[in-house]
N, C-alpha and C positions, 0 to 999 in steps of 0.2 A: 531502581538500581542503587541509588544512594542508601536506601534502607537496608538492602542486602549487604552492601559493603560495610555499613555501620554494624550490622549483626556479626560480621566477621572481624570486628575490632579495628576497622580502618577509620581514620578521620578523613572526611571527604571534603576536598576543595573542588569547586565547579568553575570551569573556565570556558568562555565562549569559543567555539571552534574557529572563529574569525579573529580572535584576539591578536593584537600586535604587541601586547605587553612583553617585556623582557622577563621571562619566567625562570626562576631558579628551580631546576628539576631535581637537584641533588637530594633534597629531603624526602623525596617520594619513593615508596616501594612499588607502586603500581600506577600505570597510566592506562586509562580506557578512553578511547575517543577516536577522532578523525580530524581532518583539516590541517591548516597551517600550523596551529599551536602544537598539535600532536607530531607533525612531521619534523618540526624544529628540535624535538627532543633527541633525535638521532645524532645531532651535532653537539649535544650538551656533554661536556667533558666528564662530569662527575655523577651522571645518573647510572645507578647499578641495579635498578629494579626491573620489573617485567612490563612489557608493553602489549596491550591487546587492542588491535585495530577494530573498531566497531563500524561495520558497513551496513547502512540502512537500506541498501538497494542492490541491484545487480551490478556486476562489473561495470564501472563507468565507461569503459571503452565500448562495451556492448550497448549500454543505455544511450550514449551519445550518438552512436551510429543509428540505432533504432529510431531515435527522435528525428534525426536528419532525414531518414527514409520516409517517415511520416510527413515531414514538411515537404519533401519532394513530391510525394503522392498528392498532397493537397494542391501544390502548384500545378501539377499535370491536370488535375480535375477542374480547378477553378481559376487558374492563372494568377494566383496570389501566393507570394512566398513570405510566410510569417517567420519571425525570428524565433529561435528555440527558447523554451522557458525552463528546461530542466537539465541543461548541460552542466557537467561537473568538470571543473578544471582546477586541480591542485595536485601536489606530488603524491597521489594515493598509491601508485604502483610501487614506489620505493618503500612506502610504509607497509604495504601488503607483503612484500617479499621479506622484509627485514624485521617485522614485528614477531614477537614470541608466539602469538596466536591471532586468529581473526574470529570475531563474533559476526555472524551474518544473519540478518533478519530475513525471514522468508522460509522457503522450503528447499528441497533438493535441487529443483531447477535453478533457483537463485545461486546455490552453492556451485553448481556445475559451471556457471559463467566465470568462476575464479579458478578453475582447474589448472594446476601447475604452478600457482603463485605462492601458496603457503600450505605446508603439509599438516598444519595444526589448526583446523577450522571447526567451529561449533555453530550449530543452527540454534537461533533463539526465536521462539514463537512470539509473534506480535500480539500483545493483548488488545482486546476490544476496548473501546473507549465509551464508558457509559456511567451514569450515576447509579447509586446503590439500588434505587427503586426500578431500574431498567428491567423490563420484563418482556416475555414473548407476547406480542400483541395479536390477539385473535381477530379473524375477519371472515367474511363470506367469500371464499375463493371463486365462486361462480361469478361474482361481480368484479373481481380484481385480477382475473387470471391473465389479462392482456396488458397489465399495467407494470411498467418498468421504472426503476429509479436509478439515475446516474448520480452517484454520490462520491465526490472526489475533491482533491485539493487543486493547486495550481497546475497549469500545463494542459490546456484543453485538447490540443492536438496530440500530445504525448499520450494522453489517456483516452483518446479515441472519440471524443465528443463530436468532432466534425463528421466522422463517418456515421456515427449513430444518428445524428440529426438528419443527414441525407437519407439514411435508410428508412427512418420512421415515416418520412414523407410519402414513401411508396406504399406503405401499409394502409389498410382500411381504417376507418374512423373508430373502430373498437379498440385500437391500440392507443396507449397514452404513455408519455415519458415525463417524469419529474426530473428536472435538472437542479442539483444541489451542489454548490461549490462557489469559491470566490472568483468566478469567471469575469465578473465586472471589472476586475483589474486588468484584464487582457483586452484592451480596447480595440486592437486590430482584429482580433477574433470576433468580438461582439459586433463590430461594424460589418464584418463579412457575413455573419450568420444572423444578423438582426431579425430578418423576416422569419426564419425558422425558430428562433428563440422566443420572440415576442408576439408574432402575428399568426402562429400556427396553433389551431385549437387542440392539436394532439400533443402539444408541448407546454409544460408549465415551468417557468424559470423562477427559482426561489432564492438564488444567491447563497451566501453562507448561512448554514442552519446549525444552531446549537443542538448537539445530540441529546441534551437534557431538557429541551423545550417541548411544549405542547405541540408546536408546529412539526417537530420531528416525529412525535407520536402519530400525528395525523397523516403524515407522509407514509410512514410505515404501514398504517392501517389501510391506506388506499392503494398499496402496491403488493405485488406478489414476488417480484424479482428485483434484485440489485444487479445492474449490468455494468461491466467495466472492460471495454476492449483495449486495455492499455498495452503499450509496447514494452514496458519494463517497470517492475516494481520490486519491493522487498517485503512482500506480504502486505497487501493493501489493507491497512487498518480500517479504512472507511467501509470497505466491503465486509470485513469481519465484524465490524460493529453492527451493520445491518443484518448480518446472518444471526447474530446473537439475539436479535429481536424477531427472528423468524422469516426473514426474506431469503429467497433461494438465489444463490450466486450464478450469474451467467457471465463467464470470464474467459479471457485468453490464458494460455499457460504462462505467459509472461507476467500475468498478475500475481503469480507465485502463491496461489492459494490452493490447498487441498480441497477438492470438491466431492470426493468419494462417489457414492452412487446417488447423491441428492442434487448435486450441481449440474450445470450444463456448460460444456466447453465450446467456446467459439474457435473453430478450427484455424481460421486465419482472418486477419483484420481487413477484409475487403467488404464493400457494400453488399455483395451477393452473399457472402458467408454470414454476415450479421443479419441480413434479411431472413435467410434460411433458419438461423438459430432462433430468432425471435418468433418466427412462424411456428417452429416446432414447439417452443415453450408455450405459445398461446393456444395450442391445441390439446394440451394435457387436461385430463379430467380433474374435477374438484378433489376426488379421493386421492389421486396421485400427488397433487399439489400439497394437500394436507400432510401426507407422509414425508414428502421432500422438505417441507417447511420445518417440521418437527425435527428431522434428522439434522438439518442445517443448524438449528438453534442449539441442539444438544452438543453437536460437534464443536461449535464456536465456544460454548460455555465451558466445555471440558478442556479443550486444547488451547484456548486463547484467553483464559481468565488471568487476572493479575496474580493469583496464587500460583498458577502453573508457570507463568512467566518468571516469577521470583524463584521457584524451585529449579527451573532449568538454568537460570542465570547463576544461582548460587553454586550448583553442581559444576557448571562450566568454569567459573572463577577458581573453584577449588582444584580442578584438573590442571589449570594453567599455573597457579601459584603453589608450587610443591611444598614450600615451607609451611603453608597454612595447614596442610594435612597433618603435619607433625605436631602443630600447636593446638589443634582443635580436638 
């Protein structure tokens, strides 16, 4: 984003969204961001520029409620109430209604959660995260066709890892799940699911994995699917990154990823639905998996490359900042 703005002759300052510094907004022509520092600009007396609210997920009201429902479901199933990990609390709605425009990461589902708040919204495609040498990793699908990778950030319950761990226990021993993410920081979750994470031969826990590492390449090579039964996302870049390497997405619509005719949709985030979806995926032929894998990689590399991201971002900024059209 900084590179795109620099190409448009902006001088870019970067401020942490949690910053409490007293910022002089007057010299700026354009603010892009979110959080308290962005929200305070609305009370700045001398700011005459444009504001673009940059939302990296679904409507926080939707997301907060969805996570609360997941926590409630876990409590009903296992009698333990875990604290939410992904709740959003800052004056975002005031910013959404009063900003000149909104940039929303994700797809049309993500945008639909903001309906009625701002008439000037732009979808920004999430780029996959990978080193230059990242490539589609070939494999023998007859050996990996029942192997799934859960690759995500913080918020295990929000992103459905609890339901997934419970579901895979019911499947036969041909199924396998690689768990990749910083879940070790969520000690209450780890304590609750310790046996399923560390003592289940069908599950391998890897913790945080660098996408540029040999370990990541090995995980991609040993799996056919990337699975994310999340309750709310803004275009899950972890899934898109795996897609660019050839994994087939198995996701909820709330993961906000376009899966075309190559991905598999989890209809609802229940144990039975996830079981049915994984069983369906695991019965596909080697030939079908090869086709789906290739389509997944091609789509991710075309629609979620850094070049495409920069192109969409540049065009969106130009649409918002009218005076740039006249100057360029």
